[in-house]
N, C-alpha and C positions, 0 to 999 in steps of 0.2 A: 349503457356501457356494453362493450363486447364481452362475450363469454370468456371466463377466466381460463387461461392456459395453464398447463401443468408440466413439470419435468417428466420425461419418458423413463428416466431411471434414477435410482439413488446416487449412482456414480456421477451422473451429470450434475446433480445438486451439490455434491461434495466438492467436485473439482472446480465448478464455477464459483462457489463460495470461497474456496481457497484461492482461486485466481484473483478475486476481488481483494482479498486480504493481503496477498503477496505483492509487495511493491518495492520501491527503491530502498526504503529503510532496511529491508531484509538483507539486501545485497551488500551495501557499503556501511551503513551506520551500525547495525548490530555487531558484525565481526570486529569493527574498529573499536567500538565501545567495550566489547567483551574483552579484547586483548589488553586495552589500555587500563581498564578499571578493575583488573584483578583476575582475569581469566575465569577459572572455575568458580571463584567467589561471586563474580558478577552473574554468572550463569545461574547459580542457585537463587540469587535475589530475583533475577528475571523470571525464572519459572515460578517462584513464589508469588510474584505480582501477576503473572498470567492466571494463576489459580484464584487469587484474591480479587482481581480486578477484571482482566480481559474475558475470562470464561463466563462469569456471571452476567456481564453486560451483553455479551453475544447471545446468551440464551434469552435475555429480555427482548432484544431486537427480533430474533427469530419468532418468539412467542407472539409479539404484536403483529408481525407479518402473517403468520399462519392463522392466528385468531381472527384477523380482519379480512384475510384474502385480498388485501389491497397493498399498494405502495404507500410511502410516507405521505403522499399527496392527499390521501383520503382515509388512511387507516385509523387515525385518531377520531375522525368524524364518525366512523362506524362503531368504535368501541367506547367512546366517552358517553357519560350520562347526559341527559337533556339539560341544557343550560350551562354546561361546562365549556371551558375555553382551551382545552388541550389541543384542539384542532389547529390552533395558531402555530403549533410546532411545524406544520407543513411548510410554512414560509422559510423557516431556518433550513429545513431539509432540502427543499427544492433549490434554494439559493446555494447551499453547500455543494450540491452535485454539479451545478453549472459552474460555480467558482473553481472547483477542483479541475474540471475539464478545460477551463479557460487557459490553464498553464500546463497541465499534465499532457495534453495532446502534443504540444510543441516539444516537450522533453522526450516523449515517446518517439517523435520524429528524429531527434538527435541520435537515438539508439539505432534507428533504421539507417541513418547516414553512415554511422560507424560500422554497422554490419556490412554495408555495401563497400566501404573503403577497405575493410579487411578482406572481404571476398575477392575484390579486384586487386588487392596488394598495394594500392597507392599509399596507404598509411605507413607501410614498412620503409619506403624510400626516404621518409622524413627524418628517420633516426639512424640511418646508415652511418657507421663510424663514430657514433656518439656514445659516451658513457651514460649510465642510467639517469643520473641527475641532469645532464645536458639534454637527454632525450625527453625527460619530463617537461623541461622548459620549452623545447621545440614543439612538443605536442600541445602544450598550453597555448602556443600561438595558433596552432591549427584549430583547436577548439574555440578559441576566441574569435577566429575568423568566421567559423560556422555560426556561433551564437549571435554575432552582430550583423549577419547578412540578412537584411530585411526580406528580400525577395525569396531567398532560399527557405527561410523560416515560415513564411506564408505558405509556400508550396508544400513543404513536408507536413505542416499542420493540417492543411486541407486534405492531403492524402490520408493521414491517420483518421481524420474525422469521417471521410467518405468510406474508408474500409470498415471502421467501427459501426457506423450506422447502416452500412450495406449488410453487414452480418446480422444486425438486429432486424432489418427489414425482411429477412428471410423467415423470421418467426422464432419463437422460443426453442422449439425442438429442432427444426431443420437448419437454423442459423446459429443462435447463441449456444445451445447445448451441444450440438454436433461439432461445431468448429472449435469451441473452447475446450472441449474434452480432448481433442487432438493436440491443441496448443499446450495444454497442461501436462499431458502425458509426455510430450516431447521436452517440455521445460524440465520436468523431473528427471528424465533420462539424461538430458544434457548436463544438469548440475551434478548429478551423481557421477557421470563419466568424467567430467572435468575435475571433480574432487578426488576421485581415485587416481587420475593421472598426476595431479599436483602432489599427491602424497608419495609418489615415486621419485620426486626431485631430491637432490642432495641436501638441501636445507630444510626438508620437510619436518624432521624431528625437532629442530629448534623452533620452527614456525608453529608446530602443534603444541609445543611446550608453552610458548608465549600465549597461545590462544586459549588453551584448556586448563593448564595446571594452576591450581589456586595460588594466588600471590597477594600478600598484603601491601606490596609496593604501590599498587594503584590507589589503595585507600590512604596510605601515608602521604602520597603525593597530592591527590586531589581532594581528600577528605571523605569521610563516610557519608555525609549528607549528599555530596555530589554524586557519589556512586549509587546510592539508593534512589535519588531522584532520576538519574539516568535510566536505571533498571525499571523504575515505575513508568516513566514516560514511554520507553521503548515497548514495554509490555502492553501499554494502552493503545498507542498510536499505530502499532504494527497491524492491528486487526481492522482498521478503517471503520470504526464504530461511531455512531451518533448521527449520521445523516441519511439513514435508511438504505444505504447501499448493500447492507447485509440483510436487512429485514425483507427486502423485495423477494429474495430467494426462499425465505420461509413461506411467503404467500403462494409459492408455486408447488408446494409439497403437501402430501396427505398426512394423516395421523398414524401411520403404521409404526413409526419409530419415534422415540422420545427425543426431545431437542437437545438435552444435555449430552447424550451419546453422540449425536451428530456434531455438536460443538467440539467435543474432544477430538474428533477426526480432523475437522477443519483446522483447528489450532495446532494439532500435531503436524499437519502438512506445512503450515506456515512456519513453524519452528524448525522443521527439517530443512527447508530451503535456506533459512537464515544460518543454521549451523553449517550446512554444506558450502555456503558462500565463503565462509571463513576458511574452509578446507581448500578452497581455490586460492584465496588471497595470500594467506600467510606462508604456506610452503613456497610459493613463487617468490614472495618478498625476501624471505630469508635465504633463498638460493641465489638471487640476482642482485640483492641490495644489502650488503653487510650492515648498513645503518638503518635497517628496516624499522627497528623499534622507535627511531626518532620521527618516523612518519606520523606516529600517533602521539606525538608530544602534546598536542592540543586537540584531543579527539572531538570536543564539542564544536570545533571550527571547521571540521571536514565536511564538505558537501558532495553533491552528486558529480561535480566536476572532477573529483578524485578518480572516477572510473575512466574518464576520457583522457586523463593526463598521466597520473602516477601509475595506475594499474596498466594502462596501455603501454607505457614505456617498459614495463616488466615483460609483457607479452612480446614486445618487439625484440627482446634480447633472448627469448627462449629459442631452442631448436624446435622448429615447427610452430613458431609463434603466430604465423599468419593463420594457420588452421585453428589454433587455440583461441585467438582473438575473434575469428569468424564465429566459432561456436559459442563463445561467451556472449558476444553481442547479439547473436541469434536468440540465446537464452533471455537476454534483456529485452529484446523485441517482444518475445512471447509473454514475459512477465508484465511489461507495460501494456501490451494490447489486451491481455486478459482482464486487467483492471479497467481499461477504457471500455471494452465491450460490456463488462458488468455494470458500470455506471451508466453507460448509454442505454442499457436495458431498463435501468431504473427510470431514466428520463423518458424513455419510450412508454413506460407504464403510466407515468404522470399523464401524458397526453391521451392515452387510451381511456383512462378513467375520467378525464375531463371533456373529451370530445368524441365525435363519431367518426373520426378520421381513421383510415387504414394505416398499417405499419409503414408502407412505402411512402405515403403522404407525410406522415410524421417525420420519417427519416429525411425527406427532402427539405422540409421546413427547418429542421434542426441542423442540417449540414450548413445551410446559409447562416442561421442564427449563431452557431458556435464559431464559424469562421470569422464572423464579425466580432464576437465577444472575445476571441483569442487575440485580437490585434493589440490591445493595451499591453499584454505581457510581451509580445514580440517587440513592440515599440519601446518598452522599458529597457530591453536589452540592446536595441539596434540604433535608435534614432538620436539619442541625446536630447530629446525634447521633454515635454511636460511629464510624461509617464516615467521617465528615467530619473527624475529629480527625487531626492530623498525627503519628500514632504508628506509622506503618508506614514505617520507615526515613526518618522526617522528612516523609512524604507522607500525604495522605488516601488512603483505600482505592482510589478511582478512579485516582489517579495511580500508586499502587503496582501496580495491575493492568497499566497501560501499561508501567511500569518492568520488571516481570517478563517481559513478552512481548518488548519492544523491546531491552532492555538485557541480558537473560539468555538467554531461550529461543532467539531468533533466532541470535545469534552462537555460543552453545554448541551448538545443534543443527547449525549449518553446520560447525563444527569436527568434530563426530562424523561427519557425512556424509563429509567429505573424508578423514578418517583411515580410515574404513571402506573407502573406495574406493581407497586408495593403499597401505595397510599390508598386509603378508602375513598379519598376525593378523586381518585383516578379510576383506572380499570380495576385495580385492587388485587391484593395478593391471591385471593381465592381463585379468581379467573386466570391469573398468570400461572399459578401452581397447577391448575387442572390442564392448561394448555401445554406447558413445558413438559409435563410428565405423561401426556397422552402417547400411547404406543409402547413398543418394546425397547428396552435399552436402559442405560443409566438414568437415574431419577434424581431430581433436586430434593434433598431431604427437608422435611417440615421445619426442623430445628434451625435452618438457615434464615428463617424469616426475620428475626431481629437484626442479623448481620446485613441482609440485603435492604432492609427498611431504613436502618439508621446509620450503620457504619459505612457501607458501600457508598452511599451518597456523599458522605464526608470525605472519603478518599478521592472521589471524582472531583469534588469541590477543591481539594488540595491540588490535584492535577491542573484544574482550570486556572487557579490563582498562580501556580508556578508557570504555566504556559503564557499567561498574560503579562506577568511582571518579572 
């Protein structure tokens, strides 16, 4: 195997880890759920579950990565005791990374298309003279035309794959670290600037009230169990835990700083982006759509298409909406591509550990491989053929891919990670405890052992069951 690479700076590690964690759910799902499910009340529940669930699991992934100096493809092989079978986890992790990229690369391409449309101004002409509701419907037609265009989707998916693996082929430091640092700094500046601008709009006060002020109306309407389960699932899934896409970055760092302290920083950045996204969405909604609260009447049913239709219709009615839309979808391109590059680096690491191939050779093979593997998702949206039929547990194949990653691989993988690090039959608490607390910074206290050994696995099991059923 080739000599292990390492990050050139702590900032690179933090920003790349945050880039992997920050995804679509931060931008549309968290703000919508927060506003609909009780504002400040939901936010308290969310933060509580981040502390109880998200942060401990992230430290476990980091510890396995740093302790083994390997990706999920071989980390369990290195750390497990002779005769154990924990290394079978590699198949879940490798499959999860590929499955995620089989549909995520196409979605990233949609954001690239909308960035170009706003930059060129063509999207603005679609809604000229239309009210917000009519504009939303018109933009729905535009998005539908894009999502069902087979040739266009193949093209943009291949472009995203080539860019992502092209960055990884340059190396960890000269490619992944250097370029992702720039993307993440720009991403944070963009969302901060957009949030500040949105808060100057006439409807900002009402929007922020709906978003942040604690309200029991959401609990009365949807029920406490629904609100709690939404907060729990958002706190868990927002960090992309369970398939080694976070652990890989632990394998690239030294032992100068404790892993809990680094986890606090990464989770803090992830939460900052989620909160700032709401500062963009709700002031704009309550300024240009008097019935904005009705948009979140069924928060659980709102998907990523919301960004391309409802939110875009708001941008198109703003003064300077073309600029705001351009900057917002540039932000989304950075958010999506930072995740793509992070996961591609994980895939790159699989091949480095398994073969003697160079990075550029691995990149070339995987460009072709993922271009082919992405076709079922594209065909599920475009062709009306086999992959678009609702025969995969009642879903088309594209939705089934998302289900396998989000509802099965992430929670099941996280459960295995936690058990591996806390059970004597695995790597064990003592090894995890020594690894996670090596270096300066916040430390995991010894008294958390019973919680992480018995209670945390039960919580993850609940998330898994909720996700599946």
